[in-house]
C-alpha positions as CSV (number, residue, x, y, z in Angstrom):
1,M,7.7,-2.4,3.3
2,G,6.4,1.1,2.2
3,I,9.2,3.6,3.5
4,F,8.8,6.6,1.5
5,R,8.7,10.1,1.2
6,R,5.2,12.0,-0.4
7,P,5.1,15.7,-1.1
8,R,3.8,18.1,1.1
9,D,0.0,18.9,0.5
10,T,-1.1,21.7,3.0
11,S,-4.3,23.0,1.0
12,A,-7.4,23.4,2.9
13,A,-10.2,20.9,2.5
14,T,-13.2,23.1,2.9
15,P,-14.7,23.7,-0.6
16,P,-16.0,27.5,-1.0
17,A,-19.3,25.9,-2.5
18,I,-20.2,24.7,1.2
19,G,-20.4,28.6,2.1
20,D,-22.3,29.1,-0.9
21,F,-24.8,26.3,-0.5
22,W,-25.7,27.8,3.1
23,E,-26.0,31.3,2.0
24,W,-28.6,30.1,-0.6
25,W,-30.5,27.6,1.8
26,A,-31.1,30.7,4.0
27,Q,-32.8,32.1,1.4
28,A,-34.7,28.9,-0.2
29,R,-35.6,27.6,2.8
30,P,-39.1,29.0,3.1
31,T,-39.9,27.9,-0.5
32,I,-38.7,24.4,0.3
33,E,-40.9,24.3,3.0
34,A,-43.9,25.5,1.4
35,S,-43.4,22.9,-1.5
36,L,-43.3,20.2,1.1
37,A,-46.5,21.4,2.9
38,A,-48.4,21.6,-0.3
39,A,-47.4,17.8,-1.4
40,P,-46.9,16.0,1.6
41,G,-45.3,12.3,1.0
42,D,-42.7,10.3,1.9
43,P,-39.4,11.6,0.4
44,A,-37.4,9.1,1.8
45,E,-38.3,6.6,-0.7
46,T,-38.0,9.5,-3.6
47,P,-35.2,12.1,-2.7
48,G,-37.0,15.4,-3.0
49,E,-40.7,14.2,-3.4
50,G,-43.1,17.0,-2.9
51,L,-40.8,19.6,-4.1
52,S,-41.1,21.5,-7.4
53,T,-39.1,20.5,-10.4
54,D,-37.4,23.9,-10.4
55,V,-36.2,23.4,-6.4
56,V,-35.2,19.9,-7.3
57,E,-32.9,20.8,-9.8
58,E,-31.3,24.0,-8.2
59,L,-30.9,21.8,-4.8
60,S,-29.0,19.2,-6.9
61,R,-27.1,21.8,-8.7
62,R,-26.1,23.3,-5.4
63,V,-24.7,19.8,-3.6
64,H,-23.2,19.2,-6.9
65,R,-21.2,22.3,-7.0
66,I,-19.8,20.9,-3.6
67,H,-18.7,17.7,-5.4
68,P,-20.5,16.0,-8.3
69,E,-20.6,12.6,-7.0
70,L,-22.6,13.6,-3.4
71,Q,-26.4,12.4,-3.0
72,W,-29.1,14.4,-1.2
73,E,-32.5,13.2,0.3
74,I,-35.0,15.3,2.2
75,G,-37.1,13.4,4.9
76,G,-39.2,14.0,8.0
77,S,-43.0,13.6,8.3
78,D,-46.0,15.4,10.2
79,D,-44.7,14.1,13.5
80,R,-40.8,14.6,12.8
81,H,-38.7,17.7,11.7
82,P,-37.7,17.9,8.2
83,S,-34.2,16.6,7.6
84,L,-31.9,17.1,4.7
85,T,-29.1,14.6,4.1
86,V,-26.1,15.3,2.0
87,T,-23.9,12.2,1.7
88,G,-21.2,10.3,-0.1
89,G,-23.4,7.3,-0.4
90,G,-20.8,5.0,1.5
91,D,-17.9,6.2,-0.5
92,P,-15.1,6.8,2.0
93,A,-13.7,9.5,-0.3
94,L,-16.5,11.6,0.1
95,R,-17.0,11.2,3.8
96,G,-14.9,14.0,4.6
97,V,-16.5,16.8,2.5
98,A,-19.9,15.4,3.7
99,E,-18.9,16.1,7.3
100,R,-17.6,19.9,6.3
101,W,-20.7,20.3,4.6
102,F,-22.8,19.2,7.9
103,R,-20.4,21.3,10.2
104,A,-21.1,24.3,8.6
105,A,-25.0,23.9,8.7
106,P,-27.2,26.7,11.0
107,K,-27.4,25.6,14.4
108,S,-31.0,26.9,14.9
109,G,-34.5,26.5,12.9
110,N,-36.5,23.1,12.5
111,W,-34.4,21.4,10.2
112,T,-31.8,18.6,11.2
113,F,-29.1,18.0,9.0
114,H,-27.0,14.6,8.4
115,P,-23.8,13.6,6.4
116,A,-24.9,10.0,6.3
117,R,-28.1,8.4,5.8
118,Q,-29.4,7.7,9.4
119,A,-30.7,4.3,10.7
120,D,-34.8,4.3,10.5
121,A,-36.5,1.5,11.8
122,E,-39.8,2.7,10.6
123,M,-38.8,2.4,7.0
124,L,-38.2,-1.6,7.1
125,S,-41.7,-2.1,7.2
126,Q,-42.6,0.1,4.3
127,D,-42.7,-0.1,0.6
128,L,-39.6,0.7,-1.5
129,V,-40.4,1.9,-5.2
130,L,-37.7,1.2,-7.5
131,G,-38.3,2.2,-11.1
132,D,-41.5,0.6,-12.0
133,H,-41.3,-2.1,-9.1
134,E,-42.7,-2.0,-5.7
135,F,-40.7,-4.0,-2.9
136,D,-42.8,-4.6,0.3
137,L,-39.7,-4.6,3.1
138,E,-41.8,-6.6,5.3
139,Y,-40.6,-9.9,3.2
140,V,-36.7,-9.0,3.3
141,R,-34.8,-11.5,4.9
142,L,-30.9,-11.2,5.6
143,G,-28.6,-14.1,6.1
144,M,-26.0,-13.2,8.3
145,R,-22.3,-14.5,9.1
146,A,-19.9,-13.1,11.9
147,D,-16.2,-12.3,10.9
148,T,-14.9,-11.9,14.1
149,D,-11.1,-11.5,13.1
150,R,-12.2,-8.9,10.8
151,A,-14.6,-7.3,13.0
152,L,-17.3,-7.7,10.4
153,V,-20.8,-9.0,9.6
154,H,-21.2,-10.6,5.9
155,V,-24.6,-10.4,4.8
156,T,-26.8,-12.2,2.3
157,A,-30.0,-10.2,1.3
158,Y,-33.2,-11.8,-0.2
159,H,-36.5,-10.8,-1.4
160,P,-39.0,-13.2,-3.1
161,D,-39.1,-10.3,-5.9
162,F,-35.5,-10.5,-6.7
163,L,-36.4,-13.4,-9.1
164,F,-38.2,-10.5,-11.3
165,V,-35.9,-7.7,-11.1
166,S,-32.4,-6.9,-12.3
167,E,-29.5,-7.2,-10.2
168,E,-28.8,-3.6,-10.1
169,Q,-32.4,-3.3,-8.3
170,R,-31.6,-6.1,-6.0
171,L,-28.7,-4.6,-4.7
172,Q,-30.3,-1.1,-4.2
173,V,-32.8,-2.8,-2.1
174,A,-30.0,-4.4,0.0
175,M,-28.3,-1.3,0.7
176,H,-31.4,0.6,1.5
177,V,-32.4,-1.9,4.1
178,L,-29.2,-1.9,5.5
179,D,-28.9,1.7,5.9
180,W,-32.3,2.0,7.3
181,A,-31.4,-0.7,9.9
182,I,-28.0,0.5,11.2
183,G,-27.1,3.7,9.7
184,E,-25.0,4.5,6.5
185,D,-21.7,5.1,8.9
186,D,-22.2,1.7,10.7
187,V,-22.6,-0.1,7.3
188,A,-19.1,1.1,6.4
189,R,-17.7,0.1,9.8
190,W,-19.1,-3.2,10.2
191,I,-20.7,-4.7,7.1
192,G,-18.3,-6.8,5.1
193,E,-19.4,-8.7,1.9
194,V,-23.2,-8.1,0.5
195,S,-24.3,-10.9,-1.7
196,I,-28.0,-11.5,-3.1
197,A,-29.8,-14.7,-2.8
198,T,-33.1,-15.8,-5.0
199,E,-33.8,-18.0,-2.2
200,A,-34.2,-17.4,1.8
201,P,-30.7,-18.4,3.3
202,I,-30.8,-20.9,6.0
203,D,-31.6,-19.0,9.6
204,S,-31.9,-16.0,7.9
205,L,-33.6,-13.2,9.9
206,P,-35.4,-9.8,9.5
207,P,-33.5,-6.6,9.0
208,S,-34.5,-5.6,12.5
209,M,-32.1,-8.0,13.8
210,L,-29.2,-6.7,12.3
211,P,-28.5,-4.0,15.0
212,V,-28.2,-6.6,17.4
213,V,-25.8,-8.8,15.4
214,V,-23.5,-5.8,14.7
215,E,-23.7,-5.1,18.3
216,Q,-22.2,-8.5,19.2
217,V,-19.4,-8.4,16.7
218,S,-18.7,-4.6,17.5
219,E,-18.8,-5.0,21.4
220,P,-15.1,-6.7,21.8
221,F,-13.6,-3.7,19.8
222,G,-14.6,-0.8,21.7
223,E,-11.0,0.1,22.2
224,P,-8.8,-0.2,19.1
225,A,-5.9,-2.6,19.6
226,W,-2.7,-3.2,17.5
227,L,-2.1,-5.7,15.1
228,S,1.6,-6.7,14.5
229,G,3.4,-8.4,11.6
230,E,6.7,-9.2,10.1
231,G,8.2,-9.0,6.6
232,R,11.2,-7.9,4.8
233,T,12.3,-4.2,3.7
234,P,13.4,-3.5,0.2
235,R,17.1,-4.4,0.9
236,G,16.2,-7.6,2.5
237,H,16.2,-7.1,6.2
238,P,13.6,-8.0,8.7
239,A,10.9,-5.1,9.1
240,R,8.0,-5.1,11.5
241,V,4.4,-3.5,10.9
242,A,1.8,-2.8,13.3
243,A,-1.6,-1.7,12.6
244,R,-4.2,0.0,14.5
245,F,-7.5,-2.2,14.4
246,P,-10.2,-1.5,13.9
247,L,-9.8,1.7,12.5
248,H,-12.5,3.4,10.5
249,R,-12.9,6.3,8.2
250,Q,-16.3,7.2,9.6
251,D,-14.7,8.0,13.2
252,H,-12.1,10.4,11.6
253,P,-14.4,12.2,8.9
254,L,-12.2,15.2,8.8
255,C,-8.9,13.3,8.3
256,D,-8.4,13.4,4.6
257,L,-4.6,13.8,4.5
258,H,-2.1,10.9,4.5
259,V,0.9,12.1,6.6
260,A,4.2,10.0,6.6
261,V,6.7,10.9,9.3
262,T,10.2,9.2,8.8
263,V,12.2,8.9,11.8
264,P,15.7,7.6,11.8
265,Y,17.3,6.0,14.9
266,A,20.6,5.4,15.7
267,H,20.9,2.3,17.7
268,G,19.9,-1.0,15.9
269,N,20.7,-4.8,16.3
270,P,22.6,-6.7,13.6
271,D,19.3,-6.9,11.8
272,R,18.9,-2.9,11.9
273,L,15.9,-3.2,14.2
274,P,16.0,-0.6,17.2
275,V,17.1,-1.3,20.5
276,E,17.8,0.8,23.6
277,P,18.1,3.7,24.0
278,S,16.6,4.3,20.6
279,A,13.8,1.9,21.0
280,G,12.8,4.0,24.1
281,A,13.2,7.0,22.2
282,L,10.8,5.9,19.4
283,R,8.2,5.0,22.3
284,A,8.3,8.7,23.7
285,F,7.9,10.0,20.3
286,E,4.9,8.1,19.7
287,K,3.2,9.1,22.7
288,K,3.5,12.8,21.6
289,L,1.8,11.7,18.2
290,A,-0.8,10.3,20.4
291,K,-1.4,13.5,22.2
292,L,-2.6,15.3,18.7
293,G,-6.1,15.2,19.6
294,D,-9.0,15.3,16.8
295,G,-6.7,16.7,14.5
296,A,-4.9,13.3,13.7
297,V,-4.9,9.6,14.0
298,L,-2.1,7.0,14.1
299,A,-3.0,4.4,11.7
300,V,0.4,2.3,11.0
301,R,3.9,2.2,12.2
302,E,6.7,0.5,10.0
303,T,10.1,-0.1,11.4
304,G,13.3,-1.4,9.6
305,D,16.7,-0.5,8.0
306,G,17.2,2.2,10.8
307,L,13.9,3.8,10.0
308,R,10.7,4.2,11.7
309,V,8.0,5.5,9.7
310,F,4.7,6.8,11.3
311,H,1.6,6.7,9.1
312,L,-1.2,9.3,10.2
313,Y,-4.4,10.5,8.8
314,A,-4.9,14.4,9.8
315,D,-7.3,17.1,9.1
316,P,-5.6,19.3,6.8
317,D,-7.7,22.6,8.2
318,S,-6.5,21.6,12.0
319,G,-3.0,22.8,12.0
320,V,-1.6,19.3,13.0
321,L,1.2,19.6,10.3
322,A,2.9,22.5,12.0
323,E,2.8,20.4,15.0
324,L,4.3,17.4,13.3
325,D,7.1,19.5,12.0
326,Q,7.7,20.4,15.3
327,L,8.0,17.3,16.7
328,A,10.4,16.1,13.8
329,A,12.6,19.2,14.5
330,S,13.0,17.8,18.1
331,W,14.0,14.5,16.9
332,T,17.9,13.9,18.0
333,E,18.9,10.9,16.2
334,G,18.8,12.1,12.6
335,K,16.8,14.2,10.5
336,A,13.3,13.1,10.8
337,K,10.9,14.3,7.7
338,V,7.4,14.9,7.5
339,A,5.7,14.2,4.2
340,S,1.9,14.5,3.2
341,T,-0.8,13.8,0.5
342,G,-4.7,14.0,-0.1
343,D,-5.9,11.0,0.5
344,P,-9.6,11.0,1.4
345,G,-10.2,7.5,0.7
346,W,-7.6,6.2,3.1
347,K,-6.2,4.2,-0.1
348,A,-2.7,4.2,1.5
349,L,-4.0,1.7,4.2
350,A,-5.1,-0.9,2.0
351,P,-2.0,-2.8,2.3
352,Y,-2.2,-3.0,6.0
353,R,-5.7,-4.1,6.3
354,P,-6.7,-7.8,7.8
């Protein structure tokens, strides 16, 4: 059981390079549009296709100033508005910075902007060029296994050309197909293990069927529930743990800050677990945490040895830490403590995942 205190981290999460990017974009957009019009193509396969080398290099430089691991793509066609996607490529630690980039985007104009790759069913019938190999995606088949206990779909990807290419290219094909089938955020939410096959899996289906399978798995989890378990504290006393499930990083993209609110209680049984009136006071305290709005989400609560620790993830720019300090100060059964640290990848939740 991880009852602990972390150092306070109150730093703002929005990099100044985001504002610099959009200032540059306002000046560079006409040049980018002219380059795309002069050399139309399908930039979804090759990010920046149709742009001059200078524009590609400058766009990459501007994006990487926000974070060096971010990726970008320009999409759109003759019958669709152009789009710019800046994404962390499925890395949960980068989801927040991509979201902040997106929320700072201009609200007018003919461009659309995305902080994650979007589903695009049309791409599933196109050719994908990776290196010197061209994959006809019409031949992709997916084996899908529903894991209802964990609310995941495990996928095995097959293409006949997998016999002739590297493991890296196979995985690139699989991830492109998954992103185009359901979108990058839903891949992170609902896709579990991704494996590669050089022979078509039994009962495999075309990627166009993946949204149906994901909908069947995710439908029972429209409203989060709480999973509970028991263990021992470091002192050997009984402990109780409850974790919100499912809880997806993508549904709270600005919540990069892990916050531990440690609340002592005065009334416990011989096992040092809470009884009334402390139990009722703790429930009332938790209801107040649930009213913090989009600024924070309660993920886990741990109880034992006279303490309850509420683990939350918060938007560091929302002012919610001040609200938590006020709540802690209002607790009457001892000194409640609020400690926070940056955790954009939500790594602190790893011990509590099913």
